[in-house]
C-alpha positions in Angstrom: 114.8 157.1 60.8 111.4 158.6 59.8 110.6 155.7 57.5 111.6 153.2 60.2 109.5 155.1 62.8 106.5 155.1 60.4 106.8 151.4 59.8 107.2 150.7 63.5 104.2 152.9 64.2 102.0 150.8 62.0 103.2 147.6 63.6 102.8 148.9 67.1 99.4 150.3 66.3 98.2 146.9 65.5 99.7 145.6 68.7 97.9 148.4 70.7 94.6 147.6 68.9 95.0 143.9 69.7 95.9 144.6 73.3 93.0 146.9 73.5 90.8 144.1 72.3 91.7 141.8 75.1 91.5 144.2 78.0 88.5 143.8 80.3 85.7 146.2 79.6 84.4 148.3 82.5 81.5 146.9 84.4 78.2 148.4 83.3 74.5 147.6 83.2 73.6 145.4 80.2 70.8 147.7 79.1 69.0 147.4 75.8 71.3 149.7 73.8 74.4 147.8 75.0 72.8 144.5 74.2 71.8 145.7 70.7 75.3 147.2 70.1 76.8 143.8 71.1 74.5 142.0 68.6 75.4 144.4 65.8 79.2 143.9 66.5 78.7 140.1 66.5 76.7 140.3 63.2 79.4 142.5 61.7 82.1 140.1 62.6 80.3 137.3 60.8 79.7 139.3 57.6 81.6 138.9 54.4 80.5 142.3 53.0 82.9 144.8 54.6 80.8 147.8 53.7 77.8 146.4 55.4 79.9 145.3 58.4 81.3 148.8 58.8 77.8 150.3 58.8 76.8 147.9 61.6 79.8 148.8 63.6 79.1 152.5 63.3 75.5 151.9 64.3 76.8 150.1 67.3 78.9 153.1 68.3 75.7 155.2 68.0 73.6 152.9 70.1 76.2 152.6 72.9 79.0 155.2 72.5 80.9 153.6 75.3 80.9 150.0 73.9 84.6 149.9 72.9 84.5 146.6 71.0 82.8 148.4 68.0 85.6 151.0 67.9 88.2 148.3 68.1 86.9 146.5 65.0 86.4 149.8 63.1 90.0 150.8 64.0 91.3 147.5 62.8 89.3 147.7 59.6 90.5 151.3 58.7 94.0 150.5 59.8 94.1 147.4 57.5 93.1 149.7 54.6 95.8 152.2 55.5 93.2 154.9 56.2 94.6 156.9 59.1 92.0 159.7 58.7 89.2 157.2 59.5 91.2 155.5 62.2 91.5 159.0 63.8 87.7 159.6 63.4 87.0 156.2 65.1 89.1 156.8 68.1 88.2 160.5 68.5 84.6 159.4 68.8 85.7 156.9 71.6 87.7 159.7 73.3 84.6 161.9 73.2 82.7 159.3 75.1 85.5 157.7 77.1 88.0 160.5 77.8 90.2 158.4 80.0 90.7 155.6 77.5 94.5 155.6 77.1 94.5 153.2 74.2 92.3 155.5 72.1 94.8 158.4 72.5 97.7 156.0 71.5 95.8 154.8 68.5 95.1 158.4 67.3 98.8 159.2 67.8 99.9 156.2 65.9 97.5 157.0 63.1 99.0 160.5 62.8 102.4 158.9 62.4 101.3 156.9 59.4 100.6 160.0 57.2 103.3 160.8 54.7 105.0 162.8 56.0 104.0 161.9 59.6 101.9 164.5 61.4 104.3 164.6 64.4 102.8 167.6 66.2 99.4 166.1 66.1 100.7 162.7 67.2 102.7 164.3 70.0 99.6 165.9 71.5 97.8 162.5 71.7 100.9 160.7 73.1 101.2 163.4 75.8 97.5 163.1 76.7 97.9 159.3 77.0 100.9 159.8 79.2 99.2 162.4 81.3 96.3 159.9 82.0 98.4 156.8 82.7 102.2 157.4 82.6 102.1 154.6 80.0 105.6 153.4 78.9 104.5 153.2 75.2 103.4 156.8 75.3 106.7 157.7 77.0 108.6 155.9 74.2 106.7 157.7 71.5 107.2 161.1 73.2 110.9 160.4 73.6 111.3 159.3 70.0 109.5 162.4 68.7 111.5 164.7 71.0 114.7 163.0 69.8 113.6 163.6 66.2 112.9 167.2 66.9 116.4 167.6 68.5 115.1 168.1 72.0 117.7 165.8 73.7 116.9 166.5 77.3 113.2 165.8 76.9 114.0 162.8 74.7 116.2 161.3 77.4 113.7 161.9 80.1 110.9 159.9 78.3 113.1 157.3 76.7 114.6 156.4 80.2 111.0 156.1 81.5 110.2 153.6 78.7 113.5 151.8 79.2 112.8 151.3 82.9 109.6 149.4 82.1 111.4 146.3 80.9 109.6 143.8 83.1 106.1 144.9 82.0 106.8 145.9 78.4 110.1 144.4 77.2 109.4 145.3 73.5 108.9 149.0 74.5 111.9 148.9 76.7 114.0 147.4 73.9 112.9 150.0 71.4 113.7 152.8 73.9 117.2 151.3 74.4 117.7 151.2 70.6 116.6 154.8 70.3 118.9 155.9 73.2 121.8 154.2 71.5 121.0 155.9 68.2 121.2 159.3 69.9 124.4 158.4 71.7 122.9 158.2 75.2 123.9 154.6 75.9 
């Protein structure tokens, strides 16, 4: 189950990052730093030299620490290189500047799950924080799976049922919750 959970984590991490990419950014004034950060991100996207592109993306996060598009591309870059430590650094910086950004907590949690062995206690802390902010069904799924893995059946059932109930908004999360509930003999 740990191997399957780790593989699923990586797949879902990509899905989170992609979903994060297409969510609307909060409204803000288009000041000079934001405009420059945007320019740096656009330039980085067009580059063929990954090292230089990454430098530009980090510069963009320094110019406008709340401009989430730079973090998204950095996270995707490090994730594609199976570098969870740097994925964590990316999203921890975003969390520092945007502490209510649920997707950032989820991405850090997912990154902790890709270590071998997974750093489940660290991941759990980030999934719980994401859930505290938004009662997100994906966070509930992850909390439930980790609680099941730890043998905490009652807590696992609580969170897995929350994730299962969100089938209209998140059918993939709901299906995964159902599968885990069946695995632990609760369905």
